[in-house]
C-alpha positions, 0 to 999 in steps of 0.5 A, a space after each residue: 525491456 525497461 528504459 532509464 525513465 522507468 527506474 525510479 518507478 520500479 524501485 519499491 513496487 511489487 514484482 510479479 512472476 510470469 504466472 501472475 504470482 506476487 514474488 516480492 518487492 523491487 529493491 535496487 536496479 543495477 545498470 550496465 557500466 558501459 551502456 547505462 541500461 538497466 540490467 538487474 533488479 534485486 527483489 526482496 522475498 521471503 518472510 518480511 522480505 528478509 531474502 534478496 534475489 537478483 533478477 534479470 530485466 530482460 523481457 521484464 515489463 512495468 505497468 500499473 505500478 507492478 513489475 512483471 518478470 518472465 520467471 516463476 517465484 520458485 526460480 527467483 527464490 532459488 537464485 544464487 546468493 550474491 552479495 555485491 561489494 560496494 554496489 557492483 556485480 562482477 562478471 563472475 557473479 553475473 555469469 552465475 546468475 545468467 546460468 541460473 535463469 537460462 539467459 545468455 548475456 542479458 540485455 546487452 549481449 554476451 558478457 565480456 571480461 570487463 563488464 560490470 553492473 553498478 547500483 542505480 543512485 537510489 538504494 544501494 549506490 556506490 558513492 562514486 557511481 554516476 547512475 551506473 556510468 562508472 567513476 568520472 575521476 578527476 579530469 585534471 593532470 599533466 596531460 590535460 589543460 591548466 584547469 581542474 573540475 570541481 564537483 559536489 554531491 547533491 541530495 536526490 529525494 524521492 518517495 515510495 509507497 508503503 503499507 502503514 495499516 488496514 481498516 475494516 468494518 465489522 457488524 455485530 449485534 447488541 441487546 438493550 431494553 426499551 420502554 414504550 407507553 401503550 394505551 390499553 382499555 378494559 371492560 368493567 361491570 356497571 349496574 343500571 337501574 330504571 323505573 317501570 314506565 309506560 315505555 318499558 312496561 311491556 318488556 318488564 311484564 313479559 316474564 313470570 311474576 315471581 321467578 329466579 333468573 341469572 344473566 351473564 355478560 362477557 368482559 374484555 380487556 386489552 393487553 400489550 403485545 411486544 414484537 420486533 421488526 428490522 428496519 434499515 437506518 443508515 449505510 456505513 462504508 470506508 473511504 480513503 483520502 490523501 493528506 499531504 504534509 511536509 517532511 524534512 530529510 537530511 543526508 551527507 553530501 561531499 564537495 570538492 574544494 580547490 586551494 591554490 599554492 604559491 599564488 598571491 591572491 591579492 595581486 593580479 586577480 579579477 572577476 571573470 
């Protein structure tokens, strides 16, 4: 069962079923008006999270930024359509939900006729709800002392994580022309003549005196040969870094003012 310290962490995080299937995203947590304990959570389901279902927090667990409830996704999506007025669940609506989920009385026990649930202060809150503990009201009156309490609202600001985009690496092949200079060699015919000397006379006179002859030699040349090979040149990966910046938020708050009638504030006043 969730405790009050986990309420802020639950809202805005993913909700998973008992069989590990993602149901949707947690919206508003509803607290018991009497005990202040979390009893219900709204879950945004369907395409783009347009549908909202109430799920009891009995036996629900929260960890690793995910809320796990002991119900299947179909059971949650088929829950009765409840539209609470001013951030409250009345006993009749709550009883319909308990019957659907097959639980009796929820976390706090059996439902009595006066029990209601109030939305937690962040997300769907009743302006006068004090974290689900009901309306404080004005403590002054004829049956109280001669002082009245002045209250004012203050903004509570938090953050939630949402997906803003995705990045991926994709590898594809392109073709380009490259020119490389390669040295090549070839053989050419050169006629060499030498006079008859004592050194070559025997070779020169070895054949017949007069005859017809042919001599042949083979010429060679080099030609460029082009081939390719794949070589690794670099590694590319995706990384994430967190950048923190300051943003200003605004909201309307109410405060009570006290005026005194029939009192001369210029006489008989002193700092206390």
